[in-house]
C-alpha positions in Angstrom: 0.0 0.0 0.0 2.8 2.4 0.7 3.9 2.2 -2.9 0.7 4.1 -3.9 -0.1 7.7 -3.6 -3.6 6.6 -2.6 -4.7 3.1 -1.5 -6.5 1.1 -4.1 -9.7 0.9 -2.0 -9.9 4.7 -1.9 -9.0 4.9 -5.6 -12.2 3.0 -6.4 -14.2 5.5 -4.4 -12.4 8.4 -6.0 -13.1 7.2 -9.5 -16.8 6.6 -8.7 -17.3 10.1 -7.5 -17.5 11.8 -10.9 -19.3 11.2 -14.1 -16.9 12.1 -16.9 -19.7 13.5 -19.0 -21.2 15.8 -16.4 -22.4 19.1 -17.9 -20.4 20.9 -15.3 -17.1 19.7 -16.8 -15.2 21.7 -19.4 -12.5 19.7 -21.1 -12.0 21.4 -24.4 -9.1 23.8 -24.4 -10.7 26.3 -26.8 -13.4 26.9 -24.2 -10.9 28.2 -21.7 -10.3 31.9 -21.4 -7.0 33.1 -19.9 -6.5 36.4 -18.2 -4.8 38.3 -21.1 -2.5 40.5 -19.0 -2.2 38.8 -15.6 -0.6 41.1 -13.0 -0.8 39.3 -9.6 0.8 36.0 -8.8 -2.7 34.6 -8.2 -3.9 35.6 -11.7 -0.8 33.9 -13.2 -1.5 30.8 -11.2 -5.1 30.7 -12.4 -3.8 30.9 -16.0 -1.2 28.2 -15.3 -3.9 25.9 -13.9 -6.0 26.4 -17.0 -3.0 25.7 -19.2 -2.6 22.2 -17.7 -6.2 21.2 -18.5 -6.0 17.9 -20.3 -8.7 15.2 -20.0 -6.5 12.6 -21.5 -4.3 12.4 -18.4 -4.7 8.9 -16.8 -5.5 8.9 -13.1 -2.7 6.8 -11.8 -1.8 6.7 -8.1 1.2 4.4 -8.6 4.5 5.2 -6.8 7.0 6.5 -9.3 10.7 7.1 -8.8 11.3 10.6 -10.2 14.3 12.9 -10.5 15.0 15.6 -7.9 14.5 18.5 -8.1 11.9 19.3 -10.8 10.9 15.6 -11.1 7.6 14.7 -12.6 5.6 11.5 -13.1 5.0 10.5 -16.8 3.3 13.4 -18.5 0.2 11.3 -19.5 -0.4 10.3 -15.8 -1.2 12.0 -12.6 -3.4 12.5 -9.6 -5.0 15.6 -8.0 -1.7 16.8 -6.5 0.0 16.7 -9.8 -2.4 19.4 -11.1 -1.1 21.7 -8.4 2.6 20.7 -8.8 2.5 21.2 -12.6 0.7 24.6 -12.3 3.2 26.0 -9.8 6.1 24.7 -12.0 4.8 26.9 -14.8 5.6 29.8 -12.6 9.1 28.6 -11.6 8.1 27.1 -8.2 9.1 23.5 -7.6 6.9 22.1 -4.8 8.9 18.9 -4.8 11.9 20.9 -3.7 10.0 23.3 -1.4 8.1 20.5 0.4 11.2 18.3 0.7 13.3 21.1 2.2 10.7 22.0 4.8 9.9 18.4 5.6 13.6 17.5 6.1 14.0 20.1 8.8 10.5 19.8 10.3 9.6 16.1 9.7 7.7 15.8 12.9 5.2 18.5 11.8 4.1 16.4 8.8 1.7 13.4 8.9 3.4 10.1 9.5 0.4 7.9 8.7 2.3 6.2 5.9 4.9 4.8 8.3 7.7 6.8 6.8 10.8 7.4 9.0 12.4 10.0 6.6 11.6 12.1 3.7 11.0 10.7 0.2 11.4 13.1 -2.7 9.5 10.8 -5.0 6.2 11.2 -3.2 6.1 13.6 -0.3 4.9 16.5 -2.4 2.3 14.4 -4.1 0.3 13.8 -0.9 -2.6 16.1 -0.2 -2.1 16.0 3.6 1.6 17.1 3.2 0.6 19.9 0.9 -1.9 21.1 3.5 0.8 21.3 6.2 3.2 23.0 3.8 0.7 25.6 2.6 -0.2 26.3 6.3 3.4 26.7 7.3 4.7 28.6 4.3 1.7 30.2 2.8 -1.5 31.7 4.1 -4.4 29.7 5.6 -7.7 31.2 4.6 -11.2 31.0 6.0 -13.5 28.1 5.0 -17.0 29.4 4.3 -20.0 28.6 2.2 -19.8 31.9 0.4 -18.4 31.4 -3.1 -17.2 35.1 -3.2 -14.7 34.2 -0.5 -12.8 31.9 -2.9 -10.5 33.8 -5.3 -8.6 32.8 -8.4 -5.2 31.5 -7.7 -6.0 30.1 -4.3 -5.9 26.4 -3.3 -8.8 24.4 -1.9 -8.7 20.9 -0.3 -11.7 18.6 0.3 -12.5 15.4 2.1 -14.4 13.2 -0.3 -17.0 11.0 1.3 -15.2 11.5 4.7 -12.4 9.3 3.5 -10.3 10.7 0.7 -8.3 14.0 0.6 -8.5 15.9 -2.6 -7.0 19.2 -3.9 -7.6 21.7 -6.7 -6.8 25.2 -7.9 -9.4 27.9 -8.0 -9.6 29.8 -11.3 -11.1 33.1 -12.6 -13.5 31.1 -14.8 -17.1 31.2 -13.5 -19.8 28.5 -13.4 -22.6 28.6 -15.9 -24.7 30.6 -13.6 -21.8 33.0 -12.8 -22.0 32.3 -9.1 -19.0 30.1 -8.4 -15.4 30.0 -9.4 -14.5 26.9 -11.3 -11.7 24.5 -10.3 -8.9 22.7 -12.1 -8.5 19.3 -10.6 -8.2 15.6 -11.3 -10.6 13.3 -9.6 -10.3 10.5 -12.2 -11.4 12.2 -15.4 -8.1 13.8 -16.3 -7.0 17.3 -15.5 -10.3 19.2 -16.1 -12.0 22.5 -15.3 -15.1 22.0 -13.3 -17.8 23.6 -11.3 -17.2 21.6 -8.1 -16.2 24.0 -5.3 -19.0 22.9 -3.0 -19.4 19.4 -4.3 -17.3 17.9 -1.5 -16.6 19.0 2.1 -14.0 21.7 2.1 -11.3 21.2 4.7 -8.6 23.6 3.5 -8.3 26.9 1.8 -4.9 28.4 1.1 -2.8 30.9 -0.7 0.9 30.3 -1.5 3.3 32.5 -3.3 7.0 32.0 -2.6 
């Protein structure tokens, strides 16, 4: 089990949560509208997230040995955390390196549920629980509310799916069909897609991070 980013039993749950043909999912790149002249870091991150939208990405929680720093799993594979990692890399921020350096010095502050005794640059940054700790320590922890206006483009949100599975995505400047909610780039089994899913699961984390 420790050789997987997520246990297989939870993977089955994960993949059952979404219908790949839901009307709330936008997977065609020509439908995406980037901010033409982004100024803030958050605007740039929103653009970066939209740029990684790719429904052909296979959801694959397998443990991969990858280079360090700037290592990535095969480009046609990934999980929810890889959406965040790939988006930040577009802006020159390597979460693999950032998480590893903080974990190495502050290992006891990070979850140990996987039975690890030391850091692992192949997977530490690819775990939602670790990213939650990292964003809390190095970024800004924001309020969790049921008001969609409190969630801004370029921020990070984490959920607990069915009270069992941690999930993560990036809030974008794109709005839902009714114009009320910001849409999210994430991967919950249907590839890296843009979706109206902010309140579909229980929100457990809301962050902003800019090195």
